[in-house]
C-alpha positions in Angstrom: -44.8 -89.9 -85.5 -43.6 -86.6 -84.4 -41.4 -86.7 -81.4 -43.2 -85.5 -78.3 -42.2 -82.1 -77.0 -40.1 -82.2 -73.9 -41.5 -80.5 -70.9 -40.1 -77.0 -70.3 -38.0 -76.5 -67.1 -38.6 -73.5 -64.8 -35.5 -71.8 -66.2 -36.8 -72.1 -69.7 -39.9 -70.1 -69.0 -39.9 -66.7 -70.6 -39.1 -63.9 -68.3 -41.8 -61.3 -68.5 -40.2 -57.8 -68.4 -42.1 -54.9 -66.9 -43.3 -52.3 -69.2 -41.4 -49.0 -69.2 -43.1 -46.0 -67.3 -44.3 -43.2 -69.4 -41.9 -40.2 -69.6 -42.8 -37.4 -67.1 -44.7 -34.6 -68.5 -43.3 -31.1 -68.9 -45.4 -29.8 -66.1 -44.0 -32.2 -63.6 -40.4 -31.2 -64.5 -41.4 -27.6 -64.0 -42.7 -28.2 -60.5 -39.5 -30.0 -59.5 -37.3 -27.2 -60.7 -39.5 -24.7 -59.0 -39.3 -26.5 -55.7 -35.5 -26.7 -55.9 -35.3 -23.0 -56.8 -37.5 -22.1 -53.8 -35.3 -24.0 -51.4 -32.2 -22.4 -52.9 -33.7 -19.0 -52.6 -34.6 -19.5 -48.9 -31.1 -20.6 -48.1 -29.7 -17.7 -50.0 -31.8 -15.3 -48.1 -30.7 -16.9 -44.8 -27.1 -16.7 -45.8 -27.5 -13.1 -46.9 -29.2 -12.1 -43.7 -26.4 -13.8 -41.7 -23.8 -11.8 -43.6 -25.8 -8.6 -43.1 -26.1 -9.2 -39.4 -22.4 -9.9 -39.2 -21.6 -6.7 -41.0 -24.1 -4.5 -39.1 -23.7 -6.0 -35.6 -20.0 -6.8 -35.5 -19.3 -3.5 -33.9 -22.1 -3.9 -31.4 -21.2 -7.5 -30.5 -17.6 -6.5 -30.2 -18.4 -3.6 -28.0 -20.6 -5.8 -25.8 -18.0 -8.5 -25.5 -15.4 -5.8 -24.8 -17.6 -4.4 -22.1 -17.9 -7.8 -20.6 -14.2 -8.2 -20.7 -13.7 -4.8 -19.0 -16.2 -5.7 -16.2 -14.3 -5.5 -13.0 -12.5 -8.8 -12.5 -12.4 -10.7 -9.2 -9.6 -9.9 -6.7 -8.5 -11.9 -3.7 -9.4 -10.7 -0.2 -6.7 -8.8 1.7 -6.7 -10.0 5.3 -4.6 -9.1 8.3 -2.3 -11.5 10.1 -5.3 -12.8 12.2 -7.6 -13.3 9.2 -9.6 -10.1 9.6 -10.8 -8.7 6.3 -9.1 -5.5 5.1 -10.4 -5.5 1.5 -13.0 -7.7 -0.3 -15.1 -7.8 -3.4 -18.8 -7.1 -3.4 -21.3 -7.3 -6.3 -22.5 -4.1 -7.9 -24.3 -3.1 -11.1 -23.1 -0.8 -13.8 -25.3 1.1 -16.2 -24.8 0.8 -20.0 -26.6 1.8 -23.2 -27.1 0.4 -26.6 -27.7 3.6 -28.7 -29.0 1.7 -31.7 -31.9 0.4 -29.6 -32.8 3.7 -28.1 -36.1 5.0 -29.6 -36.1 8.5 -28.2 -32.8 10.0 -27.1 -34.3 13.1 -25.5 -36.7 10.9 -23.4 -33.8 8.7 -22.4 -31.7 11.6 -21.2 -34.6 13.1 -19.4 -35.2 9.9 -17.5 -31.6 9.1 -16.8 -30.8 12.7 -15.6 -33.6 12.4 -13.0 -31.4 9.8 -11.3 -28.0 11.1 -12.4 -28.1 14.8 -13.0 -24.5 14.8 -14.4 -25.7 12.7 -17.4 -27.6 15.8 -18.7 -24.8 17.1 -20.9 -24.1 17.4 -24.6 -21.4 14.7 -24.6 -23.8 12.0 -23.2 -26.5 13.1 -25.7 -24.1 12.8 -28.6 -23.1 9.4 -27.5 -26.6 8.1 -27.1 -27.6 9.5 -30.5 -24.6 7.8 -32.2 -24.6 4.5 -34.0 -22.5 2.8 -31.3 -23.4 -0.7 -30.2 -22.5 -0.3 -26.6 -21.4 2.5 -24.2 -20.9 2.8 -20.4 -23.0 5.4 -18.7 -22.3 4.8 -15.0 -20.2 2.4 -13.1 -20.9 1.0 -9.6 -24.5 1.9 -8.9 -26.1 1.6 -5.5 -29.1 -0.7 -5.2 -31.3 2.3 -5.0 -30.0 3.9 -8.1 -30.4 0.7 -10.0 -34.0 0.3 -9.0 -34.8 3.9 -10.0 -33.3 3.4 -13.5 -35.0 0.0 -13.8 -38.4 1.6 -13.0 -37.9 4.1 -15.9 -38.2 1.2 -18.4 -36.1 2.9 -21.1 -35.4 0.7 -24.2 -31.7 0.2 -24.9 -30.6 0.8 -21.3 -29.4 -2.1 -19.2 -27.2 -3.3 -16.3 -24.1 -5.5 -16.1 -23.1 -7.0 -12.8 -19.5 -6.6 -11.8 -17.1 -6.6 -8.8 -16.5 -3.6 -6.6 -13.8 -3.4 -4.0 -15.0 -2.7 -0.4 -12.8 -1.8 2.6 -14.7 -2.6 5.8 -12.3 -0.5 7.9 -12.6 2.6 5.8 -9.4 4.7 6.3 -8.0 2.5 9.1 -5.3 0.9 6.9 -5.7 2.9 3.7 -2.0 3.5 3.0 -1.3 -0.2 3.5 -4.1 -1.6 1.4 -4.1 1.1 -1.2 -6.9 1.4 -3.7 -8.2 0.0 -7.0 -9.7 1.8 -10.0 -13.2 1.5 -11.4 -12.1 -1.7 -13.2 -10.9 -3.3 -9.9 -7.3 -3.0 -10.9 -4.8 -2.1 -8.1 -3.4 1.4 -8.5 -1.7 1.9 -5.0 -0.6 0.2 -1.9 -0.7 -3.6 -1.5 -3.5 -3.8 -4.0 -1.0 -2.7 -6.7 1.7 -4.9 -5.2 -0.5 -8.0 -5.6 -1.3 -7.1 -9.2 2.3 -6.7 -10.1 3.4 -9.8 -8.3 1.0 -12.3 -9.8 -2.7 -11.3 -10.1 -2.4 -9.5 -13.5 -0.7 -12.5 -15.0 -3.2 -14.9 -13.6 -6.1 -12.8 -14.9 -4.5 -12.6 -18.3 -4.3 -16.4 -18.4 -7.9 -16.7 -17.5 -7.4 -18.4 -14.1 -8.5 -15.6 -11.8 -12.0 -16.8 -11.0 -13.5 -15.9 -7.7 -13.5 -19.5 -6.5 -9.8 -19.9 -7.2 -8.5 -16.9 -5.4 -7.2 -17.5 -1.9 -7.1 -14.5 0.5 -3.8 -12.7 0.6 -2.6 -12.4 4.2 -0.7 -9.3 5.2 1.6 -8.7 8.2 -0.6 -6.0 9.6 -2.4 -6.6 12.9 -5.7 -4.7 12.5 -6.0 -4.2 16.3 -2.6 -2.6 16.5 -3.3 -0.7 13.3 -6.4 0.9 14.8 -4.5 1.8 18.0 -1.7 3.5 16.1 -4.1 5.5 13.9 -6.2 6.5 16.8 -3.3 7.7 19.0 -1.7 9.6 16.2 -5.1 11.2 15.4 -5.6 12.2 19.0 -2.0 13.6 19.2 -2.6 15.7 16.1 -5.7 17.2 17.7 -4.1 17.7 21.1 -1.0 19.4 19.7 -2.6 20.9 16.6 -0.2 19.2 14.3 -0.7 19.2 10.5 0.3 15.6 9.9 1.5 12.5 11.7 3.0 9.1 11.2 3.0 6.0 13.4 4.9 2.7 12.7 5.1 -0.6 14.6 7.8 -2.9 13.3 8.7 -6.4 14.5 12.4 -6.3 15.4 13.0 -10.0 14.9 11.3 -10.5 11.6 11.0 -7.1 9.9 7.2 -7.5 9.6 5.3 -4.2 9.5 2.7 -4.7 12.3 1.1 -1.3 11.9 1.7 1.8 9.7 -0.5 4.9 9.7 0.0 8.2 8.0 -2.4 11.1 8.7 -4.2 12.8 7.1 -5.4 9.6 5.4 -8.2 8.7 3.0 -11.2 6.4 2.7 -10.3 3.9 0.0 -14.1 3.4 -0.6 -14.0 6.9 -2.0 -11.4 7.2 -4.8 -11.7 11.0 -5.0 -10.6 11.2 -1.4 -7.4 9.5 -2.3 -6.5 12.2 -4.8 -5.8 14.8 -2.2 -2.1 15.5 -2.4 -2.1 16.2 1.4 -3.0 12.6 2.0 0.1 11.0 0.7 1.8 8.1 2.6 4.3 10.0 4.6 5.6 6.8 6.2 7.3 5.4 3.1 6.7 8.0 0.3 7.9 11.1 2.1 11.5 11.9 3.0 12.3 14.2 6.0 15.2 15.4 8.1 14.6 13.2 11.2 16.6 15.4 13.6 18.1 14.1 16.8 16.8 10.5 16.4 19.8 10.3 14.0 22.1 10.7 17.0 21.4 7.1 17.8 23.0 6.1 14.5 26.0 8.4 15.0 26.6 6.9 18.5 26.3 3.4 17.2 28.6 4.2 14.3 31.3 5.7 16.6 31.1 2.8 19.0 31.1 0.2 16.3 34.2 1.8 14.7 36.2 0.9 17.8 37.5 4.5 17.9 35.0 5.5 20.6 34.0 3.6 23.7 31.0 4.1 26.0 33.5 5.2 28.8 34.8 8.1 26.7 33.9 11.8 27.3 33.9 14.8 25.0 34.1 18.5 25.6 30.8 20.3 25.0 31.6 23.6 26.7 31.9 25.7 23.6 30.0 25.8 20.3 31.6 24.4 17.1 32.2 26.8 14.2 32.6 25.3 10.7 31.9 26.5 7.2 30.5 29.8 8.4 28.0 28.0 10.7 27.8 27.7 14.5 26.8 24.4 16.0 25.4 24.7 19.5 23.3 22.7 22.0 19.6 23.4 22.5 19.9 23.0 26.3 23.6 23.0 26.7 25.3 21.7 29.8 28.4 23.6 29.0 30.8 21.0 30.3 32.5 17.7 29.4 29.9 15.0 28.7 30.2 11.2 28.8 28.9 9.2 25.9 25.6 8.3 27.8 25.2 12.0 28.7 25.7 13.1 25.1 22.9 10.7 24.2 20.4 11.5 26.9 21.0 15.3 26.8 20.9 15.2 23.0 24.1 17.2 22.7 24.8 18.4 19.1 28.4 19.4 20.1 29.2 16.0 21.7 27.6 14.1 18.8 29.7 16.0 16.2 32.9 15.3 18.1 32.0 11.6 18.3 31.5 11.5 14.6 34.8 13.3 13.9 36.5 10.8 16.1 35.2 8.0 14.0 35.7 9.8 10.7 33.6 11.0 7.7 34.3 7.8 5.7 33.2 5.7 8.6 30.0 7.7 8.8 29.2 7.3 5.1 30.0 3.6 5.2 27.8 3.0 8.3 24.8 4.9 7.0 25.0 2.9 3.8 25.3 -0.3 5.7 22.1 0.3 7.7 20.2 1.3 4.6 19.8 5.0 5.1 21.4 6.2 1.9 19.5 4.1 -0.6 15.9 3.4 -1.5 14.1 1.1 0.8 13.3 -2.3 -0.6 9.9 -3.7 0.3 6.6 -4.8 -1.4 4.8 -1.5 -1.0 5.1 0.5 -4.3 5.1 4.0 -2.7 8.7 4.3 -1.5 10.8 7.4 -1.8 14.5 7.7 -2.4 16.6 9.5 0.4 17.9 13.0 -0.3 21.7 13.1 0.3 24.0 16.1 0.3 25.5 16.9 -3.0 28.9 17.3 -1.4 29.6 15.2 1.7 32.3 17.3 3.3 33.1 18.0 6.9 30.3 20.5 7.5 27.8 18.2 5.9 29.1 15.3 7.9 28.7 17.4 11.1 25.1 18.3 10.5 24.2 14.8 9.3 25.5 13.4 12.6 22.5 15.1 14.4 19.9 14.6 11.7 20.2 17.6 9.4 21.3 17.7 5.8 20.0 14.2 5.0 16.3 13.3 4.4 15.0 9.7 4.7 11.6 8.0 5.1 10.3 7.3 8.6 10.1 3.6 7.6 13.8 3.6 6.8 14.5 5.1 10.2 12.5 2.4 12.0 14.2 -0.4 10.0 17.7 0.9 10.7 16.8 1.3 14.4 15.6 -2.3 14.6 19.1 -3.3 13.4 20.8 -1.4 16.2 18.6 -3.1 18.8 18.1 -6.7 17.7 21.7 -7.8 18.0 23.0 -5.9 15.0 21.1 -7.5 12.1 19.5 -5.5 9.3 16.3 -7.2 8.2 14.4 -5.8 5.2 10.9 -4.8 6.1 7.9 -6.8 4.7 4.1 -6.3 4.6 3.6 -10.1 4.3 3.9 -12.6 7.2 7.5 -13.8 7.7 8.8 -16.3 10.2 12.0 -15.8 12.2 13.9 -18.5 10.2 13.3 -16.7 6.9 14.2 -13.4 8.5 17.5 -14.8 9.8 18.3 -16.0 6.2 17.7 -12.4 4.9 19.5 -10.6 7.7 22.8 -8.8 7.3 25.0 -8.0 10.3 25.6 -4.3 10.4 26.9 -3.7 14.0 28.3 -6.1 16.6 26.2 -7.6 19.3 28.2 -5.6 21.9 27.3 -2.3 20.1 23.7 -3.4 20.0 23.7 -4.1 23.7 25.1 -0.7 24.5 22.4 1.0 22.3 19.7 -0.9 24.1 21.1 0.4 27.4 21.3 4.0 26.1 17.8 3.9 24.7 16.4 2.7 28.0 18.5 5.2 30.0 17.0 8.1 27.9 13.5 7.1 28.9 14.5 6.8 32.6 16.6 9.9 32.8 16.5 11.9 29.5 14.2 13.5 27.0 12.0 10.4 26.6 10.7 10.2 30.2 7.1 10.8 29.1 7.1 7.6 27.0 7.6 5.4 30.0 5.0 2.5 30.4 5.4 0.7 33.7 6.4 -2.9 33.2 7.4 -2.7 29.6 11.0 -1.3 29.7 10.5 1.3 27.0 13.5 2.8 25.4 13.8 5.6 22.9 15.3 8.7 21.4 13.6 12.1 20.7 14.2 14.2 17.6 13.1 17.8 17.1 14.0 19.0 13.6 13.4 22.5 12.5 11.7 22.7 9.1 13.1 24.5 6.1 11.3 27.3 4.4 12.8 29.3 1.5 16.1 27.5 2.0 16.4 28.5 5.7 15.6 26.7 8.9 12.7 28.3 10.8 12.6 27.9 14.6 8.8 28.0 15.0 8.0 25.1 12.8 9.3 21.6 13.7 8.9 18.0 12.8 9.1 16.0 16.0 9.9 12.3 16.3 10.2 9.7 18.9 12.0 6.5 18.0 11.4 3.8 20.6 11.4 0.1 21.2 10.1 -2.3 23.9 10.9 -4.3 26.0 14.6 -3.2 26.0 15.9 -6.2 27.8 14.8 -8.3 24.8 13.3 -5.9 22.2 10.3 -7.2 20.3 8.9 -4.1 18.5 10.1 -0.7 17.2 7.6 2.1 17.6 8.2 5.4 15.7 6.0 8.4 16.0 6.4 11.6 13.9 4.3 14.8 14.4 4.5 17.6 11.8 4.4 21.1 13.3 3.0 20.3 16.7 2.1 23.3 18.9 2.4 23.6 22.7 -0.3 21.7 24.5 -0.9 24.8 26.7 0.5 28.2 27.0 3.9 28.5 28.8 5.4 25.2 27.8 7.4 24.1 24.8 6.6 21.9 21.8 9.7 19.6 21.6 9.4 15.9 20.9 9.7 14.9 24.5 6.5 16.8 25.2 4.3 15.3 22.4 5.9 12.6 20.2 7.2 10.7 23.3 3.9 10.5 25.2 2.2 9.5 22.0 4.5 6.6 21.5 4.0 5.6 25.2 0.2 5.6 24.7 0.6 3.3 21.7 2.8 0.9 23.6 0.5 0.9 26.6 -2.4 -0.3 24.3 -0.7 -2.6 21.9 1.6 -4.5 24.2 -1.1 -6.8 25.6 -2.5 -7.3 22.1 0.8 -8.5 20.8 1.4 -10.8 23.7 4.2 -8.9 25.4 3.9 -9.5 29.2 4.8 -6.7 31.6 7.6 -7.2 34.1 7.3 -5.8 37.6 9.3 -6.1 40.8 12.9 -5.4 41.7 15.2 -4.6 38.8 12.2 -4.2 36.5 13.1 -0.6 35.5 16.6 -1.2 34.3 18.5 -3.6 32.0 22.0 -4.8 32.6 24.7 -4.9 29.9 28.4 -5.7 29.8 30.7 -3.2 28.2 
């Protein structure tokens, strides 16, 4: 019997393999390759187009980006010491063109010139007809101009918003604030000073956003600034002067509280600033200051120890030296004491005081008070003094009464502050400065005793001398007049003068120096003169009368209120 077959296990069952799929036909393969080729072609076309765009529009894109980069950057506000705005940014639109997008150049020029007639010229037409990607047409449009151009609807013409500098006070503080160019970059005054100090670097680093810029506070008091400008302007009209300068300087800190030079300009109108007659005469012009220099000569002689306030000098006869004759304008023709030499403004007596101290002492002293070197301050427009080529006896004589050396009015005010504040020369600043900082910067140039005598002499000159018209009741004004003949064709002319009054108040404890300079003032009326005591002195008095309450200086009345006591 045949053995029975063993049952098959699950694993022993035959595995059924699937049948192989039929090979794709030739037509299917063709469709696959065609699809792949189509995708490749599309991507190739896209890549080619991107390359073409890159090649054809790189110049346009670069020009546009460059234009955006050149759009006027933000600037910090300039404010006065009390937070009043002197300069700020406002938004404005500028007009640009994309010549490649302009359809009809003639039509574009016709439309644009209806708003801006100056755009109808061959240069503009040539630029619009070019293949340029981007060109500026007009910067800083008014809202009305923008609307008119917008209404024209010219293809390829557009606007970019940018910052424009605005000066709310117009010309009030123009020589202090300075101006910016069309790209909002400082080109003069404190605008330029701020750029040089830090703003340019901040902008280059990309950190000068409008939100990040804190206002820059200046030392100027806008109220006092307005008064100084107003009084100098009125004086120019009253005395028919061709120019004028007014300066108010804090004696204790060196802060410039007000500075005006007329004629001035409106910083909102850049073209107005280009007039060469509107330069900053306070710091960028050098002049012979005349008899105000006698204050420095007297201080030099006293501080040398070779002259005392009790001394007297013979002023009976003129001095002849180097072929020149030195005389007094209103000579007393007698022996004069030191106070009399000062209040009568004696050239003869001043020369003899200088000679008693010595030429080397004169040179050393003028250097010490900063009158022979360029003034150091933040304002960029600062001129260098003109000194004599040879500083011999004749030159020293004329320098003693303010001829033969030319300095800036600001230098004169700074040096005078040193004579009156106890003898410390403090560099001037257009930024706020506290007294402790000023003390750290101060250099002693005369003794306290010499300073006390100079305060006495300045006050005496207003009480009894040429400065009487500067008196302001209650404010103990002191000062020195200066009437300097101008030079024409190498010779002094007697009918053209530059008058000055260098003053301070209150003289018992001086707080402020006030300097007024009038260029070529005429007699106020027929039959009187045109010396500094008749025009510059009353102008300084008018300034002091108005600014003293603003600056917190209280008047002093009652017995002894007109004089100051000193010990010498």
